[in-house]
VMD Tcl script that builds the backbone (N, CA, C; Angstrom):
set m [mol new atoms 234]
animate dup $m
set s [atomselect $m all]
$s set {name element resname resid chain x y z} {
  {N N MET 1 A -51.832 46.974 16.904}
  {CA C MET 1 A -52.975 46.158 17.257}
  {C C MET 1 A -52.819 45.835 18.642}
  {N N ARG 2 A -54.039 45.545 19.290}
  {CA C ARG 2 A -54.034 44.944 20.775}
  {C C ARG 2 A -53.867 43.425 20.762}
  {N N LYS 3 A -53.023 42.882 21.631}
  {CA C LYS 3 A -52.720 41.916 21.805}
  {C C LYS 3 A -53.602 40.885 22.759}
  {N N GLN 4 A -53.988 39.798 22.353}
  {CA C GLN 4 A -54.600 38.931 23.363}
  {C C GLN 4 A -53.641 37.964 24.052}
  {N N LYS 5 A -53.481 37.696 25.328}
  {CA C LYS 5 A -52.712 36.889 25.847}
  {C C LYS 5 A -53.317 35.560 26.330}
  {N N VAL 6 A -52.569 34.449 26.190}
  {CA C VAL 6 A -52.902 33.103 26.366}
  {C C VAL 6 A -51.677 32.408 27.153}
  {N N ILE 7 A -52.494 32.166 28.285}
  {CA C ILE 7 A -51.188 31.551 29.501}
  {C C ILE 7 A -51.422 29.758 29.460}
  {N N TYR 8 A -50.558 29.019 29.210}
  {CA C TYR 8 A -50.478 27.887 29.187}
  {C C TYR 8 A -49.804 27.327 30.623}
  {N N VAL 9 A -50.389 26.520 31.308}
  {CA C VAL 9 A -49.792 25.688 32.602}
  {C C VAL 9 A -49.290 24.335 32.343}
  {N N LEU 10 A -48.145 24.057 32.350}
  {CA C LEU 10 A -47.388 23.014 32.210}
  {C C LEU 10 A -46.952 22.316 33.600}
  {N N ARG 11 A -47.719 20.992 33.563}
  {CA C ARG 11 A -47.445 20.068 34.868}
  {C C ARG 11 A -46.493 19.082 34.502}
  {N N ARG 12 A -45.585 18.742 35.582}
  {CA C ARG 12 A -44.777 17.866 35.362}
  {C C ARG 12 A -45.418 16.726 36.385}
  {N N ASP 13 A -44.562 15.523 36.408}
  {CA C ASP 13 A -44.996 14.423 36.938}
  {C C ASP 13 A -44.936 14.646 38.413}
  {N N PRO 14 A -45.610 14.015 39.442}
  {CA C PRO 14 A -45.688 14.269 40.669}
  {C C PRO 14 A -44.457 14.109 41.433}
  {N N GLY 15 A -43.758 13.470 40.875}
  {CA C GLY 15 A -42.223 13.525 41.456}
  {C C GLY 15 A -41.502 14.539 41.648}
  {N N PHE 16 A -41.918 15.695 40.753}
  {CA C PHE 16 A -41.115 16.833 40.890}
  {C C PHE 16 A -41.801 17.902 41.910}
  {N N ARG 17 A -42.449 17.483 42.776}
  {CA C ARG 17 A -42.847 18.151 44.122}
  {C C ARG 17 A -44.021 19.400 43.583}
  {N N ASN 18 A -44.896 18.768 42.747}
  {CA C ASN 18 A -45.759 19.927 42.153}
  {C C ASN 18 A -45.519 20.974 41.751}
  {N N ARG 19 A -44.390 21.197 41.257}
  {CA C ARG 19 A -44.049 22.671 40.788}
  {C C ARG 19 A -44.722 22.892 39.412}
  {N N GLU 20 A -45.132 23.707 39.118}
  {CA C GLU 20 A -45.633 24.145 37.482}
  {C C GLU 20 A -44.922 25.209 36.869}
  {N N ILE 21 A -44.979 24.921 35.695}
  {CA C ILE 21 A -44.203 25.815 34.875}
  {C C ILE 21 A -45.091 26.465 33.743}
  {N N THR 22 A -45.083 27.891 33.850}
  {CA C THR 22 A -46.034 28.500 33.126}
  {C C THR 22 A -45.317 29.170 31.870}
  {N N ALA 23 A -46.179 29.061 30.703}
  {CA C ALA 23 A -45.388 29.624 29.476}
  {C C ALA 23 A -46.540 30.548 28.877}
  {N N LYS 24 A -46.008 31.707 28.203}
  {CA C LYS 24 A -47.150 32.463 27.859}
  {C C LYS 24 A -46.914 32.594 26.318}
  {N N LYS 25 A -47.830 32.814 25.678}
  {CA C LYS 25 A -47.927 33.047 24.141}
  {C C LYS 25 A -48.737 34.218 23.902}
  {N N GLU 26 A -48.408 35.183 22.994}
  {CA C GLU 26 A -49.419 36.356 22.791}
  {C C GLU 26 A -49.847 36.162 21.331}
  {N N LEU 27 A -51.265 36.079 21.217}
  {CA C LEU 27 A -51.833 36.031 19.934}
  {C C LEU 27 A -52.245 37.174 19.426}
  {N N SER 28 A -52.191 37.851 18.390}
  {CA C SER 28 A -52.343 39.191 17.984}
  {C C SER 28 A -53.740 39.193 17.825}
  {N N PHE 29 A -54.423 40.249 18.201}
  {CA C PHE 29 A -56.065 40.448 17.732}
  {C C PHE 29 A -56.359 40.571 16.379}
  {N N GLY 30 A -55.418 41.119 15.238}
  {CA C GLY 30 A -55.971 40.998 14.244}
  {C C GLY 30 A -55.599 39.804 13.533}
  {N N ILE 31 A -54.781 38.861 13.799}
  {CA C ILE 31 A -54.945 37.424 13.386}
  {C C ILE 31 A -56.174 36.817 13.752}
  {N N ARG 32 A -56.648 37.016 14.815}
  {CA C ARG 32 A -58.117 36.358 15.465}
  {C C ARG 32 A -59.003 36.891 14.966}
  {N N LEU 33 A -59.181 38.247 14.361}
  {CA C LEU 33 A -60.424 38.855 13.892}
  {C C LEU 33 A -60.087 38.605 12.182}
  {N N ALA 34 A -59.050 38.410 11.689}
  {CA C ALA 34 A -59.094 37.885 10.432}
  {C C ALA 34 A -59.491 36.514 10.008}
  {N N SER 35 A -59.257 35.460 10.884}
  {CA C SER 35 A -59.371 34.202 10.857}
  {C C SER 35 A -60.924 34.149 11.047}
  {N N ARG 36 A -61.740 34.654 11.913}
  {CA C ARG 36 A -62.979 34.912 12.206}
  {C C ARG 36 A -63.891 35.416 10.914}
  {N N LEU 37 A -63.391 36.459 10.538}
  {CA C LEU 37 A -63.903 36.919 9.386}
  {C C LEU 37 A -63.873 35.871 8.252}
  {N N LEU 38 A -62.936 35.334 8.166}
  {CA C LEU 38 A -62.771 34.145 6.926}
  {C C LEU 38 A -63.575 33.058 6.966}
  {N N LEU 39 A -63.779 32.618 8.260}
  {CA C LEU 39 A -64.730 31.506 8.717}
  {C C LEU 39 A -66.252 31.980 8.445}
  {N N ASP 40 A -66.325 32.993 8.768}
  {CA C ASP 40 A -67.844 33.650 8.444}
  {C C ASP 40 A -68.088 33.718 7.217}
  {N N GLN 41 A -67.246 34.344 6.259}
  {CA C GLN 41 A -67.396 34.257 4.846}
  {C C GLN 41 A -67.443 32.988 4.165}
  {N N LEU 42 A -66.771 32.178 4.391}
  {CA C LEU 42 A -66.758 30.789 3.889}
  {C C LEU 42 A -68.342 29.821 4.156}
  {N N SER 43 A -68.589 30.261 5.749}
  {CA C SER 43 A -70.022 29.565 5.984}
  {C C SER 43 A -71.156 30.352 5.347}
  {N N PHE 44 A -70.915 31.641 4.950}
  {CA C PHE 44 A -72.125 32.378 4.382}
  {C C PHE 44 A -72.042 31.797 2.748}
  {N N GLN 45 A -70.960 31.706 2.327}
  {CA C GLN 45 A -70.957 31.176 0.839}
  {C C GLN 45 A -71.647 29.817 0.659}
  {N N PHE 46 A -71.260 29.005 1.698}
  {CA C PHE 46 A -71.749 27.573 1.791}
  {C C PHE 46 A -73.208 27.681 1.918}
  {N N ASN 47 A -73.672 28.282 2.945}
  {CA C ASN 47 A -75.288 28.283 3.020}
  {C C ASN 47 A -76.003 28.933 1.920}
  {N N LYS 48 A -75.311 29.955 1.098}
  {CA C LYS 48 A -75.872 30.572 -0.077}
  {C C LYS 48 A -76.246 29.509 -1.258}
  {N N GLU 49 A -75.020 28.935 -1.045}
  {CA C GLU 49 A -75.124 27.883 -2.644}
  {C C GLU 49 A -75.757 26.576 -2.072}
  {N N ARG 50 A -76.073 26.272 -0.857}
  {CA C ARG 50 A -76.897 25.321 -0.540}
  {C C ARG 50 A -78.330 25.801 -0.639}
  {N N LEU 51 A -78.825 26.884 -0.293}
  {CA C LEU 51 A -80.036 27.313 -0.298}
  {C C LEU 51 A -80.491 27.592 -1.716}
  {N N ASN 52 A -79.524 27.731 -2.495}
  {CA C ASN 52 A -79.648 28.193 -3.976}
  {C C ASN 52 A -80.096 26.696 -4.820}
  {N N LYS 53 A -79.319 25.778 -4.282}
  {CA C LYS 53 A -79.589 24.591 -4.926}
  {C C LYS 53 A -80.877 24.004 -4.507}
  {N N GLN 54 A -81.319 24.123 -3.350}
  {CA C GLN 54 A -82.690 23.760 -2.800}
  {C C GLN 54 A -83.776 24.720 -3.563}
  {N N ILE 55 A -83.434 25.803 -3.981}
  {CA C ILE 55 A -84.457 26.643 -4.554}
  {C C ILE 55 A -84.683 26.129 -5.925}
  {N N ASN 56 A -83.572 25.760 -6.775}
  {CA C ASN 56 A -83.592 25.225 -7.997}
  {C C ASN 56 A -84.235 23.733 -7.933}
  {N N SER 57 A -83.861 23.206 -6.770}
  {CA C SER 57 A -84.884 21.800 -7.034}
  {C C SER 57 A -86.192 21.793 -6.881}
  {N N ALA 58 A -86.635 23.028 -6.113}
  {CA C ALA 58 A -88.127 23.180 -5.667}
  {C C ALA 58 A -88.773 23.724 -7.212}
  {N N ILE 59 A -87.848 24.529 -7.876}
  {CA C ILE 59 A -88.455 24.999 -9.263}
  {C C ILE 59 A -88.591 23.988 -10.201}
  {N N ASP 60 A -87.511 22.809 -10.327}
  {CA C ASP 60 A -87.693 21.702 -11.010}
  {C C ASP 60 A -88.772 20.924 -10.776}
  {N N ASN 61 A -89.253 20.628 -9.459}
  {CA C ASN 61 A -90.080 19.992 -9.170}
  {C C ASN 61 A -91.711 20.635 -8.874}
  {N N ASN 62 A -91.611 21.916 -9.264}
  {CA C ASN 62 A -92.717 22.520 -9.447}
  {C C ASN 62 A -93.751 22.825 -8.050}
  {N N ASP 63 A -92.684 22.936 -7.060}
  {CA C ASP 63 A -93.230 22.951 -5.419}
  {C C ASP 63 A -93.503 24.498 -5.066}
  {N N ARG 64 A -94.414 24.969 -5.314}
  {CA C ARG 64 A -94.800 26.443 -5.224}
  {C C ARG 64 A -94.407 26.659 -3.638}
  {N N GLU 65 A -95.115 25.985 -2.747}
  {CA C GLU 65 A -94.788 26.084 -1.319}
  {C C GLU 65 A -93.494 26.079 -0.769}
  {N N GLU 66 A -92.666 25.126 -1.318}
  {CA C GLU 66 A -91.097 25.203 -0.894}
  {C C GLU 66 A -90.516 26.307 -1.612}
  {N N PHE 67 A -90.827 26.668 -2.764}
  {CA C PHE 67 A -90.155 27.750 -3.432}
  {C C PHE 67 A -90.266 28.888 -2.545}
  {N N ASP 68 A -91.432 29.312 -2.141}
  {CA C ASP 68 A -91.937 30.505 -1.326}
  {C C ASP 68 A -91.185 30.357 -0.084}
  {N N ARG 69 A -91.197 29.348 0.552}
  {CA C ARG 69 A -90.511 29.379 1.836}
  {C C ARG 69 A -88.923 29.465 1.743}
  {N N LEU 70 A -88.254 28.989 0.776}
  {CA C LEU 70 A -87.082 29.062 0.658}
  {C C LEU 70 A -86.613 30.597 0.074}
  {N N SER 71 A -87.527 31.126 -0.540}
  {CA C SER 71 A -87.027 32.489 -1.207}
  {C C SER 71 A -87.268 33.477 -0.156}
  {N N GLU 72 A -88.078 33.188 0.817}
  {CA C GLU 72 A -87.827 34.205 2.014}
  {C C GLU 72 A -86.787 33.853 2.853}
  {N N GLN 73 A -86.123 32.873 2.852}
  {CA C GLN 73 A -84.811 32.530 3.485}
  {C C GLN 73 A -83.722 33.263 2.650}
  {N N TYR 74 A -83.947 33.054 1.531}
  {CA C TYR 74 A -82.803 33.762 0.544}
  {C C TYR 74 A -82.569 35.263 0.387}
  {N N GLN 75 A -83.849 35.882 0.968}
  {CA C GLN 75 A -83.734 37.324 0.962}
  {C C GLN 75 A -82.653 37.943 2.020}
  {N N PHE 76 A -82.407 37.241 2.903}
  {CA C PHE 76 A -81.114 37.370 3.786}
  {C C PHE 76 A -79.881 37.717 2.805}
  {N N TYR 77 A -79.700 36.916 1.856}
  {CA C TYR 77 A -78.451 36.507 1.253}
  {C C TYR 77 A -78.457 37.739 0.055}
  {N N THR 78 A -79.417 38.317 -0.221}
  {CA C THR 78 A -79.453 39.287 -1.210}
  {C C THR 78 A -79.194 40.615 -0.948}
}
mol reanalyze $m
mol bondsrecalc $m
mol representation Tube
mol addrep $m
C-alpha cells in the first residue's frame, strides 16, 4: 500500500544556534483509511439510533408533522 509521510520538526532552545532536528514518521495509508471508515460507521450508527429515538418519541406524542419530517430524514439510513 501507498504510505503517507509525516515530517516533524523538533526545535531546541535558542542557545543551540537555531539548529533544527527533523524526524520522519511514515503512516500507512491502510491504517488511515481503516480509522476513517471506523469513525464513519460509528457516526452513522449513532445518528441512526438518535433519529430512531426521535421518531419513536413523535409516534408516542401523536405528532404527525414531526413524524413526517423525521421519516424523510430517516430514508437516507434505509
